[in-house]
N, C-alpha and C positions, 0 to 999 in steps of 0.2 A: 504494500499500500504506499502510495506516494504522499508525503507530507511536507509542507513548507510552513515554517513557523517564524513569524516576525516578532521582534521585540525591540525595546529601546525607546519607544515613543514616550511622550510626556508633555508637560507644560514648561515653556521656556520663555524668557523675555526676549524682545527684539534685540538682535545683535548677538544672541547666544548661540550655543552649539548643542548638537545631539549626535549620537551614533546609533543608527539602526542596524539591526542584524537580522539575517534570514537564514535559518538552518534547514537543510533539506535532508530527507531520508527517503529511501525507496527508489532513488535514481542514481545513475552513474554521474555524479555531480560535475566532474571535470569536463564532461563532454557537452555540457549545456551552456548556452549563452544565458546570462542572468540579467534581468531587467528589474528596475524599480519604476513603479507608477504611483500616482496619487490621485485622490478624488476629494475635492473640497465640497462642502455642503451645497447642494443644488447645482452642481456642476458635473460635466462629463469627466470620466476618468481620463487622465492625461499621462503620457509617457514622460519619464524623468531622466532615466540613464540606463545605459547597457554596458556590460562587460562581457565580451566574447571569450571563448575558451582559449583563443590565441593571444589574449591580452589587450586586444583593441577595445577602446571605450569611446563613448560619446555621451553627450548631455543635451538636454533641451536648453534653448537660449535663456529661459527664465532662471535656470539654476547654474549655468556654466560659470565657473570661477568661484562658486560658493560651495558646491556639493562635490564630493569625491566618492566614486564607487571603487571597491576593491573586493578581493575574494581570497579565501584560504581553502584550497581544495582538500587539504588534509583534514579540515574540520567541516567540510561540506557547507560552508557558510559564505554568504555574500554580505558585504557591509555597505552602508551609505553614510558617509560623514557629512553632516549638515552644519555649515558654518554661516555666520552673518545672517542669521535667520530673520525673516520678515513676517509680518502678520499674514501676508498673502501666501505664505508657505503652509499655513494651517490646513491640514487635510488628513485623511486616512492614507497611509503609505502601504503599498502592496509590492511584494516581490513576485516575479514570474520566472520560472524555468522554461527555457524554449530550446527545443531541438527539432522544430518543424511542426506542421499542423497537427500531427497525431501524438506529439509528445510536448504538450504545453501544460504547465501546472501553475496554479496560483496559491499564494498564501492567504490567510484570513485577514490580514491587515493590522497595522498598529497606528494609533492616533497620535498625531503631532499638533499641538496647539501653541501658537506664538502670540503672546499677549502680555501687556504690562500688568 
């Protein structure tokens, strides 16, 4: 059974930092591209970042320069470092493991709230 479990969310002040984690089980983690998405209240889910198995990464323009994606294949875990947080970063953050249309799995999400 495949499971992706996110953690690390919370309440933080503007300008603050958080580190999100997503630990996978039931998949050959190192062969998957790992993505982070987020969904703010009353908005569509939006893509945030990707880290492919070859080490290539990319970010949405809204987070580029502030967020950093990384992975530890030995721990089956992908991370998202969130720095210089803004109120508009408030959302539920989801990780996704992707190895093609028949091998895509989502986590349950972790809430990030940025507020004074």
